[in-house]
C-alpha positions in Angstrom: 100.4 118.8 -192.1 104.1 118.1 -191.4 104.7 116.5 -194.8 103.1 119.4 -196.6 105.2 121.9 -194.6 108.4 119.8 -195.3 107.6 119.6 -199.0 107.0 123.4 -199.1 110.3 124.1 -197.3 112.3 121.8 -199.6 110.8 123.3 -202.8 111.3 126.8 -201.5 115.0 126.2 -200.6 115.6 124.5 -204.0 114.0 127.3 -206.0 116.0 129.9 -203.9 119.2 127.9 -204.6 118.4 127.9 -208.4 117.5 131.6 -208.3 120.9 132.5 -206.8 123.3 130.0 -208.3 121.5 128.9 -211.5 120.6 125.4 -212.6 123.2 122.9 -211.4 125.4 121.4 -214.2 124.3 117.9 -213.3 120.7 118.8 -214.1 121.3 120.7 -217.4 124.3 122.4 -218.9 124.4 124.9 -221.8 127.5 124.4 -223.9 126.4 127.0 -226.4 128.5 125.7 -229.4 126.7 127.9 -231.9 125.2 131.4 -231.4 121.9 130.7 -233.2 120.6 134.3 -233.0 123.8 135.6 -234.6 123.9 133.0 -237.3 120.2 133.4 -238.1 120.3 137.2 -238.6 123.7 137.8 -240.1 124.0 141.4 -241.3 123.5 142.0 -245.0 126.7 143.1 -246.6 125.0 144.6 -249.7 124.0 148.0 -248.2 123.3 149.5 -251.6 120.0 147.6 -251.8 118.9 149.3 -248.6 120.0 152.7 -249.8 118.2 152.4 -253.1 115.0 151.4 -251.3 114.9 154.4 -248.9 112.7 156.6 -251.2 110.3 153.6 -251.5 110.2 153.3 -247.7 109.6 157.0 -247.3 106.7 156.8 -249.8 105.3 153.8 -247.9 105.5 155.6 -244.5 103.9 158.8 -245.9 100.8 156.8 -247.1 100.4 154.6 -244.1 99.0 155.8 -240.8 100.7 155.8 -237.4 104.2 154.6 -238.0 106.0 154.4 -234.7 109.3 152.8 -235.5 111.2 151.3 -238.4 113.9 148.7 -238.0 116.6 147.9 -240.6 116.9 144.1 -240.6 117.0 141.0 -242.8 114.3 138.5 -243.5 115.7 135.1 -244.2 118.9 136.5 -245.5 117.3 139.2 -247.6 117.3 143.0 -246.8 114.1 144.1 -245.1 112.5 146.8 -243.0 110.2 146.0 -240.1 107.6 148.8 -239.7 105.9 149.1 -236.3 102.7 151.1 -236.4 99.9 151.6 -233.9 99.8 148.0 -232.9 103.4 147.4 -231.9 103.0 143.7 -231.5 101.9 143.3 -235.2 104.7 144.7 -237.3 104.8 144.8 -241.0 107.8 143.3 -242.8 108.8 144.8 -246.1 111.4 142.9 -248.1 113.6 144.8 -250.5 113.0 143.7 -254.1 115.0 145.1 -257.1 112.7 148.1 -257.5 110.0 147.8 -254.9 109.2 146.9 -251.4 107.1 143.7 -250.9 105.0 143.3 -247.8 105.3 139.9 -246.3 102.0 138.6 -245.0 103.2 135.2 -243.7 106.4 133.2 -244.3 105.6 129.6 -244.9 107.1 127.0 -242.6 108.8 125.2 -245.5 110.8 128.4 -246.2 111.7 128.8 -242.5 112.8 125.2 -242.4 114.9 125.6 -245.6 116.6 128.7 -244.3 117.4 127.0 -240.9 119.0 124.1 -242.8 121.0 126.5 -244.9 122.2 128.4 -241.9 122.9 125.5 -239.5 123.1 122.4 -241.7 120.7 119.6 -242.5 121.9 117.4 -239.7 121.4 120.1 -237.0 117.8 120.9 -237.8 115.7 118.1 -236.4 112.2 119.5 -237.0 110.1 122.6 -237.7 106.5 122.9 -236.6 103.8 125.5 -236.3 102.5 126.3 -232.8 99.1 128.0 -232.5 98.9 128.6 -228.7 101.3 129.4 -225.9 102.9 126.5 -224.0 105.0 126.2 -220.9 108.1 127.6 -222.7 106.7 130.0 -225.2 104.6 132.4 -223.3 103.4 136.0 -223.1 105.9 138.4 -221.6 105.3 141.3 -219.2 106.0 143.7 -222.0 103.3 142.2 -224.2 102.4 139.2 -226.2 104.6 137.1 -228.5 103.3 136.4 -232.0 101.0 133.5 -232.6 101.1 131.4 -234.6 104.9 130.9 -234.4 107.3 128.3 -235.7 109.3 126.1 -233.4 112.5 124.8 -234.8 114.1 121.9 -232.9 117.9 121.8 -233.1 119.7 118.5 -232.7 122.5 119.8 -230.4 123.7 118.9 -226.9 121.7 121.8 -225.5 118.4 120.7 -226.8 117.8 124.1 -228.4 114.4 125.2 -229.6 114.1 128.4 -231.7 110.8 130.2 -231.9 110.4 132.2 -235.2 107.9 134.8 -236.1 106.1 134.0 -239.4 105.5 137.7 -240.0 109.1 138.9 -239.6 111.2 135.8 -240.0 113.1 136.8 -236.8 113.9 134.5 -233.9 111.5 135.7 -231.1 113.1 133.6 -228.3 115.1 130.5 -227.7 114.9 127.7 -225.2 117.5 125.2 -224.1 117.5 122.3 -221.6 119.0 124.6 -219.0 116.3 127.3 -219.5 113.6 124.7 -219.4 115.0 123.2 -216.2 115.3 126.7 -214.7 111.7 127.4 -215.6 110.5 124.4 -213.5 113.1 124.6 -210.7 112.8 128.3 -210.1 109.7 129.8 -211.6 107.6 126.7 -211.4 108.2 126.4 -207.6 107.8 130.1 -206.9 104.5 130.5 -208.6 
């Protein structure tokens, strides 16, 4: 009984320390050399393509039921709109073609891998894989679920960065670094 109580006390104190002070640098340290989210979704400078497609977007919205929100974005470097309808966790991505809007059903992993290598360089992108279920680091959130399947891109940097990309929108859903993974176990893992 004393060993169990001692172990409980140590883990509780350690998780409280991590909760207040963060993960100690000797465990894991984020150097954040590159802002992957910013590099991935650089704004499109050619605003004219968006403007020309607005009548097409209005027509699409008029003929589809339950549009809740529209986001102006980019999909792998191309102008796009993300249309959220009744099911907010299942948005539709419409890429802007020369004279039409093209609904993206699923972006293939090869295209995501190619775009990642273009944005970050061949040497930084270690691997890209499809994940079909939640794991210890890619989980549902309190606000709702994250898309499945998703693509996990492993970056060959000092932070051990993982990027989770939605195959429906081409956007980075979340990132994970060595520090975030250590915090997950040192704080959340010991508290739950």
